[in-house]
N, C-alpha and C positions, 0 to 999 in steps of 0.2 A: 414438716409433718402433714402438710396439706397436699402431698403428692397424690395424683389421680389413682395410682396403683398401690394397693397394700403390699402385694408381692410382685416382683418383676424379675425374671431371670432370662438370660440369653446364653445359649451354649453351655449350660451347666453340666459339668462332667465331674465324676468322682470315681476314683479307683481305690479299692482296698487291696493293697499289694498289687498283684497282677490281675485282680478281678475287677471288671468294669461294673460299677453299681448304678451310676447314672450316666446317661449317654446323650450329650448334646441337647439338654432339655430346655425348652422354652416355655415359660409360664407367665401369664399376666392375669392377676386377680384384683378386681376393683374393690373399693370399700363397700361395706354393706352386703357382703356375699358369704354364704356358707358353702364351702367347696368340699365334697366328699371324694376321697381318693381310694380306689379299690385296686387290688392286685394280689396275686398269690405270694406266698413267702418267697423272698429272694428277688422280688420285682423291683425293689428300690424304695419302697414306701418309708421305711424307718430311716434309711440314708437320706432321703429327701427332707424328712422332719429334722434330723440332726444337722443337716447342712443349712437349712433355712433358719434354724434357731441359733446357729453359731456354736453348736456343740461339736461340730466337725467342719473342717475347712475344705472347700471345693478344690479339686485338682486344677480345673480351669473353668472359664466362663465367668459371668458376672451375676451378682445378686444385688437387688435393692429392696430394702424393707422400709415402707413409707417414704420412699425416695432416698433413703440413706444407705451408704455402703457399710456393711457390718464390719469390714476390716479396718476402716478408718473412723467409724463412728459407733464403736461397740457399746459404749455406755448409753448413748441415746437410743440405740436399737433395743437394748435390753429393757429399757423403760416402756417401749411400745409393745413388747412381746409378753404373752402368757403361755407357758409351755408345759405340756404334759407328755412325759415319756414313760417307758416301762419302769423307770425308777421313780419313787415317790418324791425324792428330795426333801423328806421329812426327817426330823430328829426323833428317833424311837423313844428315847427316855424323857422327852418333853411332852407336855399335854398338847392337845389340839389347839387350845387357846394360845399357849406359849409359842407354838410353831407359827400360827397365823400372825401373832403380834410381831414376832421376829421378822417375818417376811415383809409385812406391811411397813414396819419402821425402816427396813433396808431400802424401800422404795419411796419413803417419805409420804405415806398415805395420810391425807387430812381426815379429821373426824374418824380416827382409827376404830374406836369401839362401835360406832354406828355402821361403818363399812363392814366390819366383821359380822355384825348382827344381820346386815342385809344379805350378804352372800351366803352365810350359813343357813339362812331361811330358804334360799333358792334351792340348795342341795340337801336340806333337811338334816343337818348335822348339829343343830344347836344343843341337843341333849347330850352330845358327846364332847363338849368343849373342855370339860375337866378330866377327861380320860387320857391316859398316856397312850401314845400312838402304838406302842408295841402290844398293847392289849386289844387292839381293834382287829376285826376281820380284814381280809385282803380287800373285799368290796368297800368297806367303810374307809379304809386307808386311801383307796382310789378317790372316793368322794372328797376326803380332806385334801388330797393332792390337787384335785380340780379347784377346790376353793382357794388354795394357795396360789394357783395359776391365775385366778381371776381377781384376786383381792386388790391389786394395785391399779385397777381400771385400765388394763391393757387394751389397745386398739386392735391388736391382732392376736388371736388364739391359734396355737399350733398344737393339735392333740393327736397323739399316736395311739390308735386303738383304744379310745376311752371306754368302749363297751366291755372290754375284757374284765371278767370277774364281777360284772354288775348284773343284778336281776332286772326284770322289766320295770319295776317301780323306779329303780335308780336310773335306768336308761331314759325314762320319761323326764326325770329331773334334769338330766344332762341336756335333753332336748329343750327343756324350758330355759336352761342357761344359754344355749345357743340362740334361741329366739330373742331373749332379752338382749344379748350382745348385738345381734343383727339389728334390732330395733333402735339401738343407740348408734348405729352407723359403723359398727365394728365388723371385721372380717374374721372368719375362722376357716382353717384348713384342717380337715379331720380324716385320718386314715382309718379304715374300718373293713371288717370282713362281713358285717351284718348288712345284707342288702336292703331289707325292709326298713330298718332304722336309718341307714345311711342315705337312702333315697328320700325318705319322708321329710327329713329336716334340711335337705340341701337345696341350694339354688342351682348348683352346677355339679356334674358328675364327670370324673375322669378315671380312666383305667391306666395303670402303669404296667408295662410288660417289658421285661429285660432292660429296665432303666430308661424307657422312653414312654411318652404319652401316646398310647395307641387308640384312645377313644376320648372324646370331649364333647359333652352335650348339656343343654339346659335340663335341669331336673324335671321340669313340668312336662317334658315330652318323653320321659323315661317311665316305662311300666316295669315294676320290679320283677314280674314273672318273665317278661320278654328279655329283661336285662340279663337274666341268668344265661340265656343262650348267647347273647352278645359277649358276655364275659368269657364263656367257653371258647368262642371263636377268636377272641382277641388274645387270650392267654394260653389256650390249650388246657386249661384247668377248669374244674367245676367250682362254681360259687357255693359257699357253705350253706347248707339248709338252715332255716331259722332256728331249729332246736340246737344246732351246733355252734351258733354264734355267741 
């Protein structure tokens, strides 16, 4: 668990049938880093998330999560990971509290009630703990799903477009979560279309284009306005304007 790299891939390649989704991708992300991944639809962002999180198996290449091989150390890798995808992985007919308790117990979380209280406060969902998930708005379900992903003290967060369906207040709360995670030595990889938000919370920015990393830079040298032109040059697409993110 003390491996230098949180995420390490070499030659990572993934086909969906005959379609190449990830192409010989090399990535090395150390601990204590928030990495924002940009790219147009079809660039490989969701495939990268699913492959790194073990929801999909690579066609070829190697992956190490906290120095562990997910194929041979699946249980240990799952303990390290907190994952958010486009699915909430919540039980609609259970309350928020029941969902969080179930997930926390599955991962053997100590001081369960205190941990639930702590994370719910970060994402401001405490007043919804007794509500059934199916009664919540899509944005609130997203917050609960983020809480679920963070509840078991994961060292590595993998978040696929966490901004989708969230208002600015909720986006700020997710930013607070990322800052808390980073301050504790954790790493996060976040796919996003929201340039301003993705740049502001990141330590490192990459662009995926046609399954490859076409751009990789430290966030502190990236200006969000200039980045839009960089994005266009790298992908042939326009970065979404703030109001569309």
